[in-house]
Backbone as CSV, one residue per row, in Angstrom:
resi,resn,N_x,N_y,N_z,CA_x,CA_y,CA_z,C_x,C_y,C_z
1,MET,-36.429,4.858,32.120,-36.693,6.006,31.211,-35.505,6.862,31.219
2,LYS,-35.056,7.215,32.399,-34.013,8.285,32.560,-32.591,7.634,31.870
3,THR,-32.451,6.465,32.032,-31.374,5.871,31.216,-31.537,5.786,29.757
4,LEU,-32.531,5.620,29.268,-32.841,5.922,27.795,-32.575,7.246,27.388
5,ILE,-33.068,8.207,28.069,-32.823,9.819,27.678,-31.292,9.874,27.865
6,LYS,-30.597,9.481,28.768,-29.109,9.625,28.909,-28.469,8.998,27.647
7,ILE,-28.787,7.880,27.311,-28.310,7.201,26.155,-28.491,7.936,24.923
8,GLY,-29.712,8.496,24.785,-30.052,9.350,23.702,-29.145,10.658,23.614
9,LEU,-29.080,11.259,24.574,-28.232,12.331,24.720,-26.691,12.232,24.375
10,ILE,-26.308,11.082,24.919,-24.875,10.788,24.654,-24.625,10.410,23.108
11,ALA,-25.582,9.650,22.720,-25.527,9.337,21.201,-25.715,10.624,20.252
12,ALA,-26.442,11.484,20.581,-26.615,12.807,19.947,-25.300,13.624,20.076
13,MET,-24.833,13.716,21.280,-23.532,14.415,21.583,-22.314,13.808,20.610
14,GLY,-22.235,12.490,20.806,-21.137,11.795,19.999,-21.356,11.863,18.481
15,SER,-22.501,11.986,17.967,-22.739,12.072,16.545,-22.446,13.525,16.034
16,SER,-22.810,14.389,16.932,-22.573,15.893,16.540,-20.985,16.048,16.617
17,LEU,-20.242,15.547,17.631,-18.980,15.656,17.504,-18.241,14.964,16.174
18,PHE,-18.824,13.770,15.913,-18.254,13.148,14.728,-18.519,13.958,13.498
19,LEU,-19.786,14.432,13.297,-19.907,15.289,12.158,-19.074,16.657,12.075
20,THR,-18.956,17.185,13.138,-18.090,18.493,13.120,-16.695,18.265,12.993
21,SER,-16.115,16.965,13.257,-14.794,16.694,12.999,-14.510,16.167,11.689
22,CYS,-15.461,16.045,10.750,-15.336,15.765,9.429,-14.911,16.879,8.657
23,ALA,-15.501,18.002,8.887,-15.324,19.220,8.109,-14.409,20.268,8.997
24,GLY,-13.347,20.621,8.314,-12.314,21.602,9.180,-11.271,21.971,8.356
25,GLU,-10.573,22.805,8.869,-9.364,23.381,8.227,-8.357,23.008,9.149
26,TYR,-7.234,22.088,8.529,-6.260,21.708,9.203,-4.927,22.120,8.748
27,TYR,-4.008,22.702,9.519,-2.877,23.215,9.161,-1.779,22.613,9.705
28,VAL,-0.639,22.514,8.949,0.759,21.946,9.451,1.730,22.935,9.108
29,TYR,2.855,22.831,9.986,3.959,23.755,9.723,4.805,23.629,8.453
30,ASP,4.914,22.308,8.049,5.745,22.092,6.943,4.808,21.517,5.800
31,GLN,4.924,21.965,4.593,4.225,21.172,3.635,4.879,19.909,3.354
32,PRO,4.043,18.755,3.316,4.713,17.426,2.822,5.283,17.570,1.440
33,ALA,6.354,16.569,1.265,6.915,16.736,-0.061,5.989,16.180,-1.079
34,ASP,6.251,16.727,-2.438,5.462,16.142,-3.340,5.538,14.651,-3.624
35,VAL,4.400,14.106,-4.137,4.583,12.695,-4.405,4.191,12.515,-5.892
36,TYR,5.039,11.774,-6.523,4.828,11.656,-8.082,4.693,10.156,-8.286
37,TYR,3.573,9.948,-9.002,3.045,8.635,-9.330,2.671,8.578,-11.001
38,ASP,3.522,7.648,-11.511,3.352,7.535,-13.108,2.008,6.800,-13.351
39,PRO,0.966,7.227,-13.801,-0.235,6.818,-13.891,-0.439,5.630,-15.064
40,GLY,0.639,5.806,-15.981,0.624,4.859,-17.258,-0.410,5.408,-18.120
41,PRO,-0.581,4.611,-19.263,-1.459,4.972,-20.177,-3.083,4.838,-19.797
42,PRO,-4.005,5.848,-20.338,-5.348,5.772,-19.875,-5.923,4.172,-20.117
43,PRO,-6.707,3.735,-19.108,-7.234,2.443,-19.444,-8.441,2.486,-20.341
44,PHE,-9.110,3.585,-20.665,-10.144,3.556,-21.668,-10.165,4.964,-22.343
45,THR,-10.880,5.050,-23.447,-10.944,6.405,-24.060,-11.749,7.399,-23.252
46,GLY,-11.204,8.564,-23.072,-11.881,9.579,-22.377,-11.529,9.583,-21.051
47,ALA,-10.644,8.656,-20.489,-10.461,8.605,-19.056,-9.683,9.760,-18.689
48,ILE,-9.752,10.291,-17.468,-9.243,11.405,-16.829,-8.510,11.025,-15.607
49,TRP,-7.215,11.527,-15.466,-6.318,11.050,-14.335,-6.604,12.083,-13.096
50,ILE,-6.982,11.641,-12.076,-7.313,12.517,-10.757,-5.918,12.169,-9.974
51,GLU,-5.238,13.272,-9.804,-4.069,13.298,-8.910,-4.373,12.751,-7.635
52,GLY,-3.294,12.321,-6.909,-3.577,11.973,-5.611,-4.003,13.125,-4.729
53,ASP,-4.487,12.752,-3.555,-5.206,13.775,-2.628,-4.408,13.647,-1.363
54,TRP,-4.433,14.641,-0.533,-3.963,14.713,0.873,-5.087,14.735,1.831
55,VAL,-4.981,13.948,2.855,-6.105,13.852,3.857,-5.473,13.976,5.139
56,TYR,-6.193,14.796,6.014,-5.550,15.078,7.322,-5.995,13.867,8.276
57,SER,-4.935,13.201,8.903,-5.286,12.072,9.769,-4.252,11.976,10.808
58,GLY,-4.477,11.846,11.936,-3.624,11.584,12.996,-2.585,12.756,13.289
59,GLY,-2.946,13.883,13.003,-2.182,14.917,13.382,-1.106,15.329,12.156
60,HIS,-1.384,14.743,10.966,-0.732,15.098,9.788,-1.269,14.792,8.322
61,TYR,-0.915,15.162,7.515,-1.460,14.803,6.089,-0.898,13.566,5.540
62,VAL,-1.758,12.720,5.016,-1.332,11.498,4.493,-1.797,11.368,3.047
63,HIS,-0.974,10.974,2.183,-1.328,10.986,0.580,-2.122,9.766,0.247
64,ASN,-3.171,10.085,-0.518,-4.042,8.948,-1.076,-3.537,8.990,-2.624
65,ARG,-3.486,7.796,-3.051,-2.848,7.606,-4.450,-4.045,8.094,-5.421
66,GLY,-3.654,8.536,-6.696,-4.490,9.025,-7.763,-5.275,7.753,-8.364
67,HIS,-6.118,8.154,-9.252,-6.909,7.198,-9.952,-7.406,7.778,-11.181
68,TRP,-7.795,6.757,-12.145,-8.430,7.101,-13.318,-9.984,7.082,-13.119
69,THR,-10.613,8.162,-13.856,-12.113,8.069,-13.923,-12.672,8.575,-15.116
70,ARG,-14.025,8.557,-15.327,-14.771,9.067,-16.488,-14.873,10.563,-16.248
71,GLY,-14.608,11.330,-17.207,-15.045,12.691,-17.175,-16.362,12.861,-16.996
72,ARG,-16.727,14.356,-16.668,-18.212,14.733,-16.506,-18.510,15.618,-17.401
73,ALA,-19.702,15.332,-18.127,-20.057,16.416,-19.061,-20.027,17.873,-18.816
74,ASN,-19.405,18.603,-19.518,-19.316,20.107,-19.173,-18.533,20.622,-18.136
75,ARG,-17.759,19.736,-17.429,-17.125,19.988,-16.247,-15.584,19.640,-16.360
76,ALA,-14.731,20.172,-15.749,-13.306,20.048,-15.848,-12.791,19.695,-14.312
77,TRP,-11.881,19.041,-14.240,-11.283,18.614,-12.880,-10.217,19.728,-12.569
78,VAL,-10.426,20.275,-11.424,-9.414,21.264,-10.808,-8.704,20.690,-9.710
79,LYS,-7.433,20.415,-10.142,-6.607,19.611,-9.057,-6.270,20.386,-7.796
80,GLY,-6.130,19.617,-6.773,-5.835,20.254,-5.435,-4.487,20.926,-5.322
81,ASN,-4.518,21.806,-4.209,-3.180,22.595,-4.073,-3.068,22.956,-2.698
82,TRP,-2.019,23.223,-2.328,-1.545,23.726,-1.041,-1.605,25.257,-0.906
83,GLU,-2.283,25.632,0.236,-2.321,27.062,0.428,-1.524,27.379,1.684
84,HIS,-0.657,28.373,1.714,0.052,28.854,2.688,-0.265,30.106,3.406
85,ASN,-0.397,30.248,4.564,-0.855,31.610,5.260,-0.216,31.517,6.615
86,ASN,-0.418,32.585,7.561,0.232,32.652,8.786,-0.005,31.661,9.771
87,HIS,-0.976,30.596,9.429,-1.369,29.508,10.220,-0.508,28.354,9.776
88,GLY,0.142,28.318,8.662,0.714,27.147,8.076,0.543,26.740,6.756
89,TYR,0.453,25.642,6.398,0.032,25.107,5.203,-1.252,24.159,5.243
90,ARG,-2.177,24.455,4.231,-3.541,23.741,4.333,-3.713,23.108,2.899
91,TRP,-4.114,21.962,2.839,-4.670,21.274,1.498,-5.952,21.671,1.075
92,ASN,-6.040,22.179,-0.144,-7.397,22.428,-0.758,-7.737,21.283,-1.666
93,ARG,-8.608,20.568,-1.511,-8.917,19.261,-2.152,-9.290,19.619,-3.675
94,GLY,-9.004,18.693,-4.625,-9.381,19.006,-5.914,-10.893,18.724,-6.161
95,HIS,-11.434,19.129,-7.183,-12.945,19.167,-7.403,-13.384,19.362,-8.742
96,TRP,-14.536,19.107,-9.167,-15.037,19.299,-10.323,-15.625,20.582,-10.510
97,GLN,-15.427,21.276,-11.639,-15.972,22.705,-11.730,-16.543,22.794,-13.061
């Protein structure tokens, strides 16, 4: 019974650490170089190009390639941007507004 409780506590602590590590503000000293990718023509009528996004991984930001998607009714895509402050550079992800 004690072993089962210990396993439960370890699992709860591990999952809480995982969940808290998913959301956070990550800063780097230097803003990564801009990445340009030519998306080519839209693959279908009404397609919207979502520019690539930056994801913090392994102590630095890694660029994910952009993609085409369908628009959302009464919403517009706001592309991501870099924010600079006294902590360094932080990426604000793109989102539907």
